[in-house]
C-alpha positions as CSV (number, residue, x, y, z in Angstrom):
1,M,19.5,19.1,12.4
2,V,19.9,19.3,8.6
3,A,23.4,20.4,9.0
4,I,24.2,17.5,11.3
5,V,22.7,15.0,8.8
6,T,24.7,16.6,5.9
7,T,27.9,16.3,7.9
8,L,27.2,12.6,8.6
9,L,26.3,11.7,5.1
10,G,28.5,14.0,3.2
11,D,27.6,16.1,0.2
12,G,25.4,14.9,-2.6
13,L,22.0,14.8,-1.0
14,T,19.4,17.2,-2.3
15,P,17.7,19.5,0.3
16,T,14.6,17.4,0.1
17,Q,16.6,14.2,0.8
18,Q,18.3,15.9,3.7
19,R,14.9,16.9,5.1
20,V,13.6,13.3,4.7
21,M,16.6,12.1,6.7
22,A,16.2,14.7,9.4
23,E,12.4,14.9,9.7
24,L,10.8,11.7,8.4
25,F,13.5,9.3,9.4
26,D,14.1,11.3,12.7
27,R,17.2,9.3,13.3
28,S,18.0,11.0,16.6
29,G,14.6,10.3,18.1
30,E,13.8,7.7,20.7
31,R,11.8,4.7,19.5
32,P,8.8,3.4,21.5
33,A,8.7,0.0,23.1
34,F,5.5,-2.2,23.2
35,A,4.3,-5.0,25.4
36,P,5.6,-8.4,24.1
37,G,2.1,-9.8,23.8
38,L,0.7,-7.0,21.6
39,G,0.8,-9.0,18.3
40,A,-0.9,-12.0,19.9
41,E,-3.6,-9.7,21.4
42,L,-4.3,-8.1,18.1
43,L,-4.6,-11.5,16.4
44,A,-7.0,-12.7,19.1
45,L,-9.0,-9.5,18.7
46,L,-9.3,-10.0,15.0
47,E,-10.3,-13.7,15.3
48,A,-12.9,-13.0,17.9
49,G,-14.4,-10.3,15.8
50,V,-14.6,-12.1,12.5
51,A,-15.5,-15.6,13.8
52,P,-19.2,-15.0,14.0
53,Y,-19.3,-14.1,10.3
54,V,-17.1,-16.7,8.8
55,A,-18.2,-20.0,10.4
56,D,-19.5,-21.2,7.1
57,V,-16.4,-20.1,5.0
58,Q,-14.3,-23.1,4.0
59,P,-10.6,-23.0,4.5
60,E,-10.0,-24.3,1.0
61,G,-11.8,-21.3,-0.4
62,P,-11.0,-18.5,2.1
63,L,-12.2,-15.0,2.2
64,W,-9.2,-12.9,0.9
65,V,-9.1,-9.4,2.3
66,S,-6.7,-6.9,0.7
67,K,-6.2,-3.3,1.4
68,R,-8.1,-2.5,-1.8
69,A,-11.1,-4.6,-0.8
70,L,-11.0,-2.9,2.6
71,G,-10.9,0.6,1.1
72,Q,-13.7,-0.2,-1.4
73,V,-16.1,-1.8,1.0
74,H,-15.8,1.1,3.4
75,A,-15.9,3.8,0.7
76,C,-18.8,2.4,-1.3
77,E,-20.0,-1.2,-1.5
78,G,-21.3,-0.5,-5.0
79,W,-17.8,0.3,-6.2
80,L,-16.6,-3.0,-4.9
81,A,-19.4,-4.9,-6.5
82,A,-18.9,-3.1,-9.8
83,E,-15.2,-4.0,-9.9
84,R,-15.9,-7.6,-9.1
85,E,-18.2,-7.7,-12.1
86,T,-15.6,-6.1,-14.4
87,P,-12.7,-8.3,-15.4
88,F,-9.3,-6.9,-14.6
89,E,-7.3,-5.6,-17.5
90,W,-3.9,-4.2,-17.5
91,T,-3.6,-0.6,-18.7
92,P,-0.8,1.9,-19.0
93,A,-1.9,3.5,-15.8
94,T,-2.0,0.2,-13.8
95,A,1.2,-1.1,-15.4
96,R,3.2,2.1,-14.7
97,G,3.2,1.5,-10.9
98,T,4.2,-2.1,-11.2
99,V,7.1,-1.3,-13.6
100,A,8.3,1.7,-11.6
101,H,8.2,-0.2,-8.3
102,K,10.2,-3.1,-9.9
103,A,12.7,-0.6,-11.2
104,V,13.2,1.0,-7.8
105,E,13.6,-2.5,-6.3
106,L,16.3,-3.3,-8.8
107,S,18.1,0.0,-8.1
108,V,18.7,-1.3,-4.6
109,T,19.5,-4.9,-5.4
110,L,21.7,-4.5,-8.5
111,R,25.3,-4.1,-7.7
112,D,25.8,-1.3,-10.2
113,R,23.4,1.7,-10.6
114,P,21.9,1.9,-14.1
115,A,20.2,5.0,-15.4
116,P,16.5,5.3,-14.7
117,L,15.5,4.3,-18.3
118,D,17.8,1.4,-18.2
119,L,16.3,0.3,-14.8
120,V,12.9,0.5,-16.4
121,D,13.9,-1.6,-19.3
122,I,15.5,-4.2,-17.0
123,A,12.3,-4.2,-14.9
124,I,10.1,-4.7,-18.0
125,D,12.3,-7.6,-19.1
126,R,12.1,-9.2,-15.6
127,L,8.3,-8.8,-15.4
128,I,7.9,-10.4,-18.9
129,A,10.1,-13.3,-17.8
130,A,8.4,-13.9,-14.4
131,D,4.8,-12.8,-14.6
132,A,2.2,-14.3,-17.0
133,G,-0.2,-11.5,-16.2
134,I,1.5,-8.2,-16.8
135,G,4.2,-9.9,-18.8
136,A,1.8,-11.0,-21.5
137,W,0.3,-7.5,-21.6
138,L,3.8,-5.9,-21.9
139,L,4.6,-8.3,-24.8
140,D,1.4,-7.6,-26.7
141,A,1.0,-3.8,-26.1
142,D,1.5,-1.3,-28.9
143,P,5.2,-0.1,-29.1
144,A,4.0,3.5,-28.7
145,V,2.1,2.6,-25.5
146,I,5.2,0.9,-24.2
147,A,7.3,3.9,-25.1
148,E,5.0,6.2,-23.1
149,L,4.9,3.7,-20.3
150,R,8.8,3.7,-20.2
151,G,8.8,7.4,-20.0
152,D,6.2,7.6,-17.2
153,A,7.9,4.9,-15.1
154,A,11.3,6.5,-15.6
155,D,9.8,9.8,-14.4
156,W,8.6,7.9,-11.2
157,V,12.2,6.6,-10.7
158,V,13.8,10.0,-11.2
159,K,11.5,11.6,-8.7
160,F,12.3,8.9,-6.2
161,D,16.0,9.5,-6.8
162,D,15.6,13.2,-6.4
163,T,13.5,13.3,-3.2
164,F,14.2,10.1,-1.2
165,P,17.6,9.3,0.2
166,P,19.6,6.5,-1.5
167,L,18.6,3.3,0.2
168,R,21.5,1.7,2.2
169,R,21.6,-2.0,2.5
170,A,22.3,-1.6,6.2
171,W,18.8,-0.2,6.6
172,R,17.4,-3.6,5.5
173,P,15.1,-2.2,2.9
174,R,12.1,-4.3,1.9
175,L,10.4,-3.2,-1.3
176,E,7.1,-4.6,-2.5
177,S,7.1,-6.8,0.6
178,P,4.0,-9.0,0.9
179,L,2.4,-9.5,4.3
180,T,-0.3,-12.1,5.1
181,V,-2.2,-13.0,8.3
182,Q,-4.5,-16.0,8.5
183,L,-7.6,-15.9,10.8
184,C,-9.9,-18.6,12.1
185,G,-8.0,-21.6,10.7
186,G,-7.4,-20.0,7.3
187,R,-11.0,-19.0,6.7
188,V,-9.9,-15.4,6.3
189,V,-6.6,-14.3,4.8
190,L,-5.5,-10.7,5.2
191,R,-2.9,-9.6,2.7
192,G,-1.0,-6.5,1.9
193,K,2.1,-5.4,0.0
194,V,4.3,-2.6,1.5
195,D,6.0,-0.3,-1.0
196,L,9.0,0.2,1.3
197,A,9.9,-0.8,4.9
198,L,13.2,0.2,6.5
199,G,14.8,-1.1,9.6
200,R,14.0,-3.9,12.0
201,A,12.6,-4.2,15.5
202,E,15.0,-4.7,18.3
203,G,13.4,-6.8,21.0
204,T,10.1,-5.0,21.8
205,T,11.4,-1.6,20.5
206,A,9.8,-0.4,17.2
207,R,12.4,0.6,14.6
208,V,10.6,0.0,11.3
209,L,9.5,2.9,9.0
210,V,6.8,2.0,6.5
211,V,6.4,4.2,3.4
212,D,3.8,4.2,0.6
213,F,4.8,6.2,-2.5
214,K,2.1,8.0,-4.4
215,T,1.7,10.3,-7.4
216,G,-1.3,12.4,-8.2
217,R,-3.9,13.7,-5.7
218,P,-3.8,12.8,-2.0
219,Y,-6.6,10.5,-0.9
220,A,-8.0,10.2,2.7
221,G,-7.9,6.4,2.4
222,Y,-4.1,6.3,2.2
223,A,-3.8,6.6,6.0
224,D,-6.1,3.6,6.5
225,D,-4.0,1.6,4.0
226,L,-0.9,2.2,6.0
227,R,-2.6,1.3,9.3
228,F,-3.7,-2.0,7.8
229,Y,0.0,-2.7,6.9
230,A,1.0,-1.8,10.4
231,L,-1.5,-4.2,11.8
232,L,-0.2,-7.1,9.6
233,E,3.4,-6.2,10.4
234,T,2.7,-6.2,14.2
235,I,1.1,-9.6,14.1
236,R,3.9,-11.0,11.9
237,V,6.8,-9.7,14.1
238,G,5.1,-8.9,17.4
239,V,6.3,-5.3,17.3
240,P,4.7,-2.5,15.2
241,P,6.4,0.0,12.9
242,Y,7.3,3.2,14.7
243,R,6.0,5.4,11.9
244,L,3.9,5.3,8.7
245,A,4.2,7.7,5.9
246,T,2.5,8.5,2.6
247,F,5.2,10.1,0.4
248,S,4.2,12.2,-2.6
249,L,6.8,11.9,-5.4
250,D,5.2,14.8,-7.3
251,S,5.8,17.3,-4.4
252,G,8.5,15.7,-2.3
253,T,6.3,16.0,0.7
254,W,4.8,13.4,3.0
255,V,2.1,12.8,5.7
256,A,3.3,10.7,8.6
257,E,1.7,9.1,11.6
258,D,3.5,7.5,14.6
259,V,2.1,4.2,15.6
260,D,0.6,3.4,19.0
261,E,-1.8,0.8,20.3
262,A,-4.9,3.0,19.5
263,V,-3.9,3.2,15.8
264,L,-3.6,-0.6,15.7
265,E,-6.8,-1.3,17.5
266,S,-8.6,1.1,15.2
267,A,-7.2,-0.8,12.2
268,A,-8.3,-4.1,13.7
269,R,-11.9,-2.8,14.3
270,R,-12.0,-1.5,10.7
271,T,-10.8,-4.9,9.4
272,V,-13.5,-6.8,11.4
273,D,-16.2,-4.4,10.1
274,A,-14.9,-5.0,6.5
275,V,-15.1,-8.7,6.9
276,R,-18.7,-8.5,8.1
277,K,-19.6,-6.4,5.1
278,L,-17.8,-8.6,2.6
279,V,-19.5,-11.8,4.0
280,E,-22.9,-10.1,3.9
281,L,-22.4,-9.1,0.3
282,D,-21.3,-12.6,-0.6
283,D,-24.5,-13.8,1.0
284,G,-26.6,-11.7,-1.3
285,R,-27.1,-8.4,0.6
286,Q,-27.6,-5.5,-1.8
287,P,-24.6,-3.1,-1.8
288,E,-24.9,0.2,0.0
289,L,-24.2,3.1,-2.4
290,R,-22.3,6.1,-1.3
291,A,-21.1,9.0,-3.4
292,G,-17.5,10.2,-2.9
293,P,-14.1,10.4,-4.5
294,A,-14.3,6.8,-5.5
295,C,-16.9,7.7,-8.1
296,R,-14.0,8.8,-10.3
297,W,-12.7,5.3,-10.6
298,C,-15.9,3.2,-10.3
299,P,-16.9,1.3,-13.5
300,A,-20.6,1.8,-12.6
301,A,-20.5,5.6,-12.0
302,A,-22.2,6.4,-15.3
303,T,-25.3,4.5,-14.3
304,C,-25.2,4.7,-10.5
305,P,-28.2,6.8,-9.2
306,V,-26.2,8.0,-6.2
307,A,-23.3,9.1,-8.2
308,L,-25.5,10.8,-10.8
309,A,-27.5,12.6,-8.1
310,E,-24.3,13.8,-6.5
311,A,-23.0,15.1,-9.8
312,A,-26.3,16.9,-10.4
313,D,-26.5,18.0,-6.8
314,L,-29.9,16.3,-6.5
315,P,-31.4,13.8,-4.0
316,A,-30.9,10.2,-5.1
317,T,-34.1,8.3,-6.1
């Protein structure tokens, strides 16, 4: 199969890029078809599930549900509560992903192909011009911090170039593509942003690949993030993606899952359960604390009795 792909595309692809084409893209495989009413059925399932919890939510002040809120409320409600109480601040770590994603987007949309560092510089300039949030931080940050950020973001872009096939415009690439679904007359808004989506559905046949790019350690919640994206995409288009993948830029490997109705129904049930928890917390219920990998990022980990007990291997009091 790799030899066939190499023949079709010519020389120039790295072995990992060839493997992505042959195995992850699976261009020779048949794509599944779904019932034409699947998207509407999932929307009805979500609305019926959340309706009992959001009757008092006003459409002008809806409950916004992002993939991050979903992940936090299911991992540890205390983590969600602690972050809500901590004002968001841009840091080199949070800015790197935004800058790198913008640089990759520009690598596809610009007619020429600047070098990775040049792409990063263009991305920074565009973010400064367009975004009052990260743009202000980029303008005010110490030059040494920006220099390190440029190097880290360029490393991200280089690894993308080394391991992922060059994105052809014919593949209809969507980068940093927002997805939203409104439920119950706008009382709940589900939102996500896909790192990369390739292809388009044909009739009721699934032909979209959704990819989330990651660096660092793998995390079990990544699969749930992608299923949430698949749910939103299915409601938007009426046809789900055929495959979801978390792609590690550090290793050039991926974890993929093909989408079927069971995957989408599971994502819908998880979303309904998250809405229930979020509404209960907004109504004053005390957060349920649960130790786990999220303790590494939680602002309250240093004082959380469950996290401290887990670290000391003692029962929480």
